[in-house]
C-alpha positions in Angstrom: 8.3 11.8 0.7 5.3 13.5 2.3 1.9 12.3 1.5 -0.3 14.7 -0.5 -3.7 15.6 0.8 -6.4 13.8 -1.3 -9.4 16.1 -1.6 -11.5 13.5 -3.3 -10.9 11.0 -0.5 -11.7 13.7 2.0 -15.0 14.5 0.3 -15.9 10.8 0.3 -15.1 10.5 4.1 -17.2 13.6 4.8 -20.1 12.2 2.8 -19.8 9.0 4.9 -20.2 11.1 8.1 -16.6 11.4 9.2 -15.7 14.4 11.4 -13.9 17.3 9.7 -12.7 18.9 12.9 -10.4 17.8 15.7 -7.0 16.1 15.9 -8.2 13.1 13.9 -10.6 14.9 11.6 -10.6 14.7 7.8 -9.1 18.1 7.4 -6.3 17.6 10.0 -3.7 16.5 7.4 -4.5 19.5 5.2 -4.2 21.9 8.1 -0.9 20.3 9.1 0.5 20.6 5.5 -0.5 24.2 5.3 1.0 25.0 8.7 4.3 23.3 7.8 4.4 25.2 4.5 3.8 28.5 6.2 6.6 27.7 8.7 9.0 26.8 5.9 8.3 29.9 4.0 8.7 32.2 7.0 12.1 30.9 8.0 
């Protein structure tokens, strides 16, 4: 089962100064999920 993106956790990490961009950024898992969904819907 795929892990759901946790927006509350992401906000907390951003408040603590975590990066939001880049391969290891806070938003990377969300971008990956959206990309995979788009690919699945376009097949």
